[in-house]
N, C-alpha and C positions, 0 to 999 in steps of 0.2 A: 530740956530738949532744944536742939539748934533749930532756929527758924531760917529757912532758905530764902535768900534775897537774890532775885535774878541778876546775873552779872551785868546785863545790859543797863540796868538801872542803879548799879552800885557805884557809890563814890569811891575815889581812889583810897581814902582813909579806910573805908569799909573793906575794900579788897586787901589792903595791907593787913588789917586785923584778921581777916579770914585766912590769909597766908600764914600769919603768925600762929593762929590756932592750929593749923595743919602741922606746922613744925613741932609744936609742943605735943600734939597728939602722936606724931611719929616717934618722938623721943620717949613718950610714955609707953607706947606699944613695944618698942625695942627694949626698954628697961624691964618691962614685965616678962619679956622673953629670957631675961637673965643676963643681958648685956649691959655694958656701960655706954651711954649715949648722951650727947649734949649738943645744944645749938652752936654752930660755928660763928665766927665773927662776921660782921657785915662786909659786903664787897667781894666775897668769895663766890665761886661758881657752884658751891654746894652749901647746904643749909644745916646739915647735921653730921657730926663725927661719931662713928660707931666703932667701939672697941669690942671685938668678938672674943678676945683672948688669944686669937690666932693671927688676926690682921686688924689694922686700922682701916676702915672703909669709909668713903665719903658718900654722903647721901644727899641727893637733890630732892626736895619735897614739892610735889604738885598737888594742889588742893582744889576741890570743887565743893560748892555748897550743896548741890543736889543734881538730880537728873534734868535733862533738857531734851527738846525735840530736835532730832537730827534728820536731815533729808537723806533718803536712801536712793539706790539706783532705780528702784521701782517707782520712785516719785512719791512714795508714802512716807511721811515723817514717822520716826520711831523714837521711843525714849532711849536715852543713853547717857552715861557719864562720859564727859569729854575732857581729855587732858592734852594740852599743847606741850608735849614732853621734850621737844628738841630745841626750844627757844627760851631765852630768859633775859634778865636785865629789865630796866625800866621800859615799859611798853613792849616787852618781848622783842627788843630791837637787835638781838644778836643770836646766832646759832651756837649751841654748845658744841665743843669739839671732843672727839674721842680722847679719853684719858683725863678729862677734867674731874670726873667722879665715876664711881662704879655702879651705884644703885640709884634707882628712882623710886621714891615712896609715893604711892598714889593714895591720897586721902579723900574719903567721902565723908563730909561732916554730917550729912543727914543720917548716915548709917553709923557714924562714929567708928569707922573701920579703916584700916590701913592695909593696902596691898603693896607688893614690891616686884620690881623687875630690874633687869640690867639695862644700862644705857645702850649697850650694843644690840639689844633686842627690840629697841623702841622705835616706832615710826615717828614722823614729825608731829602727827596728831593721832591720838588713840581714842576711839570710841568704844566704850565698854558697855556691853549689854546689861539690861536690868533684869534681875532674877524673876521679878513678878510677871514678866512677859515670856518666860521660858517656854519653848515649844511653839511659839506663834510666829517666829521669824521665817522668812521665805525658804532659806536653805534647810531649816529644820523640818518644815512642812514637806519640802522636796525629798528629804531623806526618809521621812515616814511613808510617803507615797511610794518611793522606790522599794522599801521593805514589803509593803502590802502587795505590790505587783509581783515581786519575786516569790512571795508566799503563795499567791493565787495561781501563778504559772504552773505549779506542780500538778494542778487538777483542771485548769480551765484554759480556753483559747484566748488569744488576744482580744477578739471581739467581745467575748463574754466578760473578760476583765474590765474592758472599757465601759461596758454597761453597768457593771457592779460598782465601779468607782466614780462613774459620772464624768469620765474624760474621753477624749477621742482615741481611736485605735492607733493613729500615728504616734501619739505620745507614749502609748504602751510600748510600741515597737522601739521607740527611741530609748526608753528606759532599759529595755532588755538587751539593747545593743552592747557588745563587748566594749569595755572601757568607759561606759557611761559613769559620770561622776557629778555629784552635787557640789555647789560652791563650798569652800572651806568656811566653817562657822567663825564668826567673830567671838572674842572671849567674853565671859561674864566676869564680874568683879571677883567672884569666889575663886576664879582661876589664878588670881594674883595673891591670895592669902598664903603666907609661907610659915613653916614651922622653924624652930631654932636651927635644925640641921642644915636648912637651905643657906643660911647666912654663914655657917661654919665652912661651907664648901666654896664660898666665893673668895677670889684672890684679887689682890691689888694689881691693877694693870695700868699704871701711870705712863702717859706718853712723855718721852724725853724730848725736849726741844733743843735743837742745836742753834748756837749763835745768839 
């Protein structure tokens, strides 16, 4: 079992070893999916070459040892897996450019799992929700409350709904207003787990540099 070491207390050598473990785990995962995968040479903007039998795809691996507390807009820290996906190099001192690789592998060593997404779909920093806290995030609670209000509205007044749910009448009215939406949910790590077909659909999109 992998023992998580907080990154703030981790020596450079430990971080390099953790990164190398992530690369090997990504290669193993891709090989078990039936592909050919192997680590790239040092100094390249990608870590793994993947041969799907249809395309040769370049994979940048981002590894985390475990979950950490992340500050939210509400001010309450929540557990998340954090990946700085758009920066690399020694000390994360440079931005990746579109076309340098196609796929980002997200490795959670404490789960021994690998998720995948496209570079083009990646924000500069990605916070991935922890499955054990599913249903407790504010937008999830808001969506559940919305569903309860709409269900109760079929038989009850706004005042009665407010009393039943322990919220004020104004909030009930706001929820029932046309166009009311809860915030879009952040992804869970399971949202990035891919089957073999996902890789077969990906295409090489290398940026051609002039001059």
